[in-house]
N, C-alpha and C positions, 0 to 999 in steps of 0.2 A: 592685299593686306600686308603691311610692313612686318618684317621679322621682329622688330622691337615690340610691336603690338601683340604678336603671337606669344612672345616670351612673357609679356606682362600678364596676359590672360592665363598662361600656363602657371605663372608664379602665384596668381590669386587662387586658382583652383587647387594647386598643391597645398597652399596654406590652409584653405578651407577643409580639404580632406584630412590634412594632418591634424588640425584642431578637432575635427569630428572624431577621428580615431583616438586621439588623446583623451577626449571626454569619455568615450565609450570604455576605453581601457581603464580609466580612473573609476568609473562607475562599477565596472566588474571587480576591480581590486577592493573597493569599499564593501561591496556585497559579500565578497568572499571573506574578507576580514571579519565582517559582522557575523556572518554565519558560522565562521570558525570559533569566534568568541562565544556565541550562544551555545554552540555544541559543547565547548569545554566547560562552561558554567553549568550546563545541564548535567554533564557527566559527574562533575565534582559534587553537585548537590545530591545526585543519586547515590554516589559512593558514600558520602557522609551519612546519609539516611540509612544505608545498609549497615554501616558500622554501628550506628545508634540502635538500630533494631536488634542487632546481635547482642548488645549489652542488655537491652530490655528482655530479650528472650532468656538470657542467662539468669537475670534476676527473677523473672517469673518462674523459671524452672526451679531455682533454689527455694523460692517461697512456697511453691506447690509441694516440694518434698518435705519442708518443715511442717506445713499444715497437715499433710498426710500423717506424719509422725505424731503430731499433737492430737489429732482425732483418735488415733488408736490408743493413746495413753489416757486421754480424758474421758473417753466413752464409758470406761468401767466405773468412774466415780459419779456419774450422773444419777440422780433420782428421777423418778417419773415426773415429779413436779418441776424439778429444775429443768429436765429435758423439755417439758411442755413450755416452760417459760422461755428457755433459750430459743426454741423454735419460733416463738412469737416475736422476740425482739432481735432476731438475727439480722434483719434488714436494717436495724438502727445502728449496729455496731460497725466500726471501721477500724482498720489497723492503725497503730500509732497510739498516742496517749488518749485514754477514754475520757470523754467529757462527763464530769461528775454529775452535773445538773441533768444531762440526758439520761444517765443511768438511774438516778433517783426518781426522775419522772417516770421512767419505764417501770420501776418497781411499784410505785404508787398506783399506776394504771393497772398493773397485773394483780395487785392485792385486791383492788376493788372487783376485778373479774373473778377472783377466787372466792370472794365473800358469798356469792350466790350458791356455791357448791360445798363449802366447808364451814365448820363452826368457827367461833371466835378464837378459841384456843388453837385449833388446827391452823387457822390463818396465820396467827402469830408465829407458830413454830415453822410453818412453811416459809414465811417471810424471812426469818432468820437464816434458814437453810439456803434460800435463794440469794440473799445478800452475801452469805459466805461463799457461795459458788461463784458469784460474779467477781468477788474480790480475787478468788483464786484464778479465774480466767483472765482478769485484767493483768495481774502480775505475770501470768504465764505468757500472754500475748506480748507483753513488754519484753520479757526475756526472749521470746520467739523472734521478734523484730531485731533485737540486738544480735541474736545468733545469725539471722539472715545477713545482716550487714557484715558481721565477721567472716561469714562464709564467702560473701561476695569479694571481700578484700583478699581472701586466701585463694580465690579462683584462679588468679594468675599463675599459681603453682601447678595447676592441672595441665596436662597435655592439651594442645590445641584441638586434637581430635575429639576430646570429651566436651569441649566448650562450643564447638560449631558442628551443626549438622550439614555436612558437605552436600548431601543429596538435595537439600532444600536451598542451598546458597544460590545456585543458578537461578532458581525461580524468584528468589528475593531480589536479586540484581535486575532481572528482567522486569519485575513488577515496578521497581523504583524508576527504571529508565522509561517505562511506559508512562508513568505519572509525570515525566518531564518531556513528553512528546518525542521520545526516541524508541518507540516500540518496534519499528521496522528495521533497526540497525543491528546487524549481527555482531556478536562480540565473543571474545575468549577471555578466560580469567585464570588466575592462579593465586595461591597463598604462599608467601615467602617468609622465612625466618629472618631474624636480625642479621644472620650471616649470609643472606641472599640464597639460602638453600630452599628449593621448591618443596614445600610440605604437601601441597595438593595442587594439581593442575587439571583444569577442565579440558574437554576435547578440543583439539586444534591449537593448543597453546604451544607455539614454537617461538621463543623470544627473538631468535635470529632473524625471523621473517617479519617481525612487527616493527612498524615505524613510530606509531603514537601509542605510548603506554601511560596509563593514568594509575596513580598509586593512592591508597588510603590506609592509614594506620588503624589496625583493629585494637580495641580495648586500650585506648591511648593513656589511661590512668594507671596501667600496670607498670611494674618495674621495668627499667630499661633493658634488662637482659632477656625479657620474655615478650618483647614487642614483635608483632607479626604484621605483615603488610599485604593488603589485598591489591593485586595488580589486574587491571582490566584493559584490554586493547580492542580496537575496532578495525578490522582489516579493510573495510569498505568506507572508512571515514572520508577519504579524499573524494570518492564517488558521491557520497552523501552531500558533501559541501558543494561539489561542482553542480549538482542538480539544481541548486538555487539560482544558477545563471543560465539555465537552458532557455529561458524566455528571451534573453537578450542576444543569444548567439546568432539567430537568423539575421538580426540587424547588423552585427559585425561582419557576417559573411557577405551580405549584400553591399556593405560599404566597401569591402575589399574588391568585390566584383566591379563596382562602379569605378574604383581606383584603377583597376587593371584596364577597364574599357577606356577610361580617360587617358591613361598612358599610351595605350594602343592608338587612340585617336590622334593624340599629339604627335606620335611617331609618324603616322600616315600623313598628317598635315605637313610636317617638316619635310618628309620625303617627297611629297607631291610638289611642295614649293621648290625643292631642290631640282626635281625633274623639270618643272616648268621653267626654271631659270636656264637649265641646260638646253631645253628645247628652244627657248628664245635665242640663246647663243647660236644654236645650230641653224635656225632659220636666218639669223643675221649673217652668219658665215656663208651659208648656202647662197644667199642673195648676192653677196659680194663675189663669191666664186662664179656664179652664173653670169655676172656682168662682164667678167674678163673674156671668156670665150665668145660671148655674143658680140662684144665690141670688136674683138679680133676678126671675127667672121665678117662683120659689117664693114670693117676697114679693108679687108682683103677683097670683098665684093666691089667696093668703090674703086679700088686700085685696078681691078680687072676691067672695069668700065672705062678707065682712062685710055684714050687713044695712044698716048705716048707709051704707056706700059704694054699695050697690046703688041707694039712693034718689038718689044724686048722679050725673047723667049725665056731668058733667065728670070726676069721679074714675074712673068706669068707662072712659071713653075713654082717660084717661091710663094706666090699668092695661093696657088692651088694646095700646096703643102700645108700652109697655115690653115686653110679651110678644113682640110682633112684632119689635122691634129686637133684643132679646136672642136671639131665635130665629135671626135672620140672623147675629148674631155667632157663635152656636154652629155654624151651617153653615160660616162662614168658617174657624173653628178646626178643624172636622172636615176641611175641604179641605186645610189645612196638614198634618194627620196623614196624609191620603192621599198628599199629595205626598212626605212622608217615606218612606212605604212604597214609593213608586215608586223612590226612590234605594236602598232596602235590597234591592230585587230585582235580581239579576244578569241577568235576562232582559230582552230588548228590550221596550219598551212596545207593547202591542197597540193599533193604531190602526184606526179605521174610516175609511179614506181615501176621499175623494171629490173630484171636480173642483169647485172653488168659485172665486168671483170675489173676489180679494183686495181690490178697491176696495169691494165691498159689505160684506165683513167688517169692514174698517177703519172705514167710514162708520157702520155700525150700532153698533159698539163705542163710537165717539166720541159718537154721539148718545145712547147709554145713559149715558155718563159725563158728558155735558154738564151734567146737573143738579148733580152733585157739584162740578164746576168752578165753576158759577155760584154755588153756596153758599159757595165759598171766595173769591169775588170775582174770578174769572178768566174767560178766554175760551178757546174751542177753535177752532182754525183747521185745516180739512181741505182738502188740495190733492191731488187724484187725477189725476196726469198719465200714469200707466201705461196704454198702449193694449192691450198683451198682459198681462192681469191674471188669467188662469185658472191656478190652482195646485192641486196635489193634496195635501190636508192632512186632518187630523182636525178637524172643525169645533169640537168641544168643547175640545180641548187648545189649538188655535191661538187660539181666542177667549180662553181663559184667559191665553195668552201676552200678547196685546194688553192685556188687562185688568190684568195684573201691571205692565206697563210704564207704563200710564197712572196706575195707583194710586200707583206710586212718585213720579210727577211731583207728585201732590197731597200725598203724605206729606212729601216733602222740598222743599217750596216755601219761599220766603223771605217771612216775614210782612209785611215792610215793602214788598214789591213785588207788584203784582197778577200772579197766575199767568197765563202764556200757554202753552197747550199746542198744539203743531203736529204734525199727522199728515199724512204725504205718501207718495205712491207714484210710482215712476218706473221706466222700463225702461233697463237697461244691459246690452248684449250679449244673452245668452240668459237673463238673470235679471231678476227684479223686485225692486226695493229698496223696503222699507217702513221709513220712519223715524218715530220718535216723539221729539220734542224739547221741552224745557222751559227755563224761565229760573230754575230753582231754585237751591239752594245749591251744586250742583256736586260733583265728586268729585276728590280729590287724585290726581295721576298715579300714585303708588305703590299706591293702592287700586284703580285701574282694572284692574290685573293679577290681582286676587284676588276681585273682586265676584261672579264666577260660581262661586266655590268654595262647597261645601256648608257651611252654618252660618256663613259669613263675613258680618259686618255692618260697614258703614263707620261709623267713629266720628263722632258728631255734636256733639262738644264737650260743653257743659253742658246740652244739650237732652235731656230725658228723656220728651218727649211723643210720640215716634215709637216705636211698638211693632213688633216683628217677631221672626222666628226664623232669618233668614239662609237661607231656602229658596226665596224667590220667584225671584231671578235664576238660581239653580242649576237650578231647574225649567225656566225659560225656555230656558236654554242647552241642556239635555238634549233638550227637545222639538224645538227648531230643528235640532239636530244629527241627531236621528233622522229628521227630515223632509228630510235631505240638503241642509240650508241652513247658513248661517253667521250669526253675530251679533257685532257689535263695538260698542264704546262710544267716544264722543268727549266729553270733559268738561273743564271748566275751573272750578276752585274759585271760587265767588262769581259765576259767569256763567251756568252751566246745563249740562245734560247732553243728549246725543243718542245714542239707540240706533238702529242700522241693521241691519235683517234682510235677508238676501239669499236668495232661493229661486228655483229654476228654474221657469219658467212653461211652460204647455202651449200649443204653437203651434196656432192655429186651422186 
């Protein structure tokens, strides 16, 4: 699949996921705004009703007090007949202006009732007394209502403690909230004066800790200097509102999970495509590299079969040397292929572990490599300071690790400066450090993070004389890791490179 096709599919999927997330977030925002608005409206309706109920309670209390005073005053003036009459028509009377027709009709009905028990003269006298009593009661009730209204207008002069029953206020608020479907929401409340002084505060009311406070003026028709405000706050308002979107949260979570899976999949696809391209390049390079030694060996063999060449010892020796050198080159290339097969296998490398002396391994490898360093005009400096140098490793693989690091020092040397290769060992804690340092071209800082990746090669500018496949350091890193060790690199461009291997040693 072409990279452009992959990018197109990735773009379409990202657009689809972005649109889906945008819609879900928009729905959540709309639901939250709607729930918040409903909550605020319900609270304001409840508080308004609480304020209205307080006014009704105050009016009813004033009316009850006046009626009680009236009953005590008027009860001494009642006659038995009037009392009997009043008891019968009490249900027909209401406060306010008395309907004259209703009163007259009531008197006529009662007069007929009395005719069966009293004489005509007695009935007339009783009728006059009843009519006089009703007139007195009418004018008194009229005065009573006017007095109630005047007392209600003067109620604002009373202290707020006498106008409100604080012990019942919380129940009243809770009842009104329940009527607006907010019965399960905890709240705190307080009453404040016009100067914002707390007159009464319910339990848990700490304004500094409250975010959403709702206010309602109590007795709004009172004079401005005596206005009081009821403040109610809901500490769990945010939680109550957020509960309205709990049903959609799993959908959002699953969408994010799918987005992460998609991003991970795209990353794996691009990485595998990159590795596939590098692997193809590796195979192509390896094919060309194998052709050269095979062709050289074939040409040398043909030369040796020539009768004229067989008579020349010099040409025969040259042909033999070509075969030997190209055979070694073939072995080296085959080793690279084996290293690649090592990375292709998902299983751990099978090691033939043994207790070996790290000082001896490093010294022998450096001694073997000294001839190549000398031919390059350089020197090898070996410093073995580790006293505890016994390690458990596979001799073949570990020797290959040391060989790869020293070979890189020769390959990436600076032609204008004599090569200096330094190999050292030292003990640090319970580990032995093996360092291989050179004064070559060095590595850029951004490349040091990738040099242990498979197929990665550091760019060498315009130099094309250094051949490789990007497997050597990846092989080194894998072997050291599977030997329970670590490897790191310290390098400066134009100064040199230092590889440090850390392995646990075996105590004697």
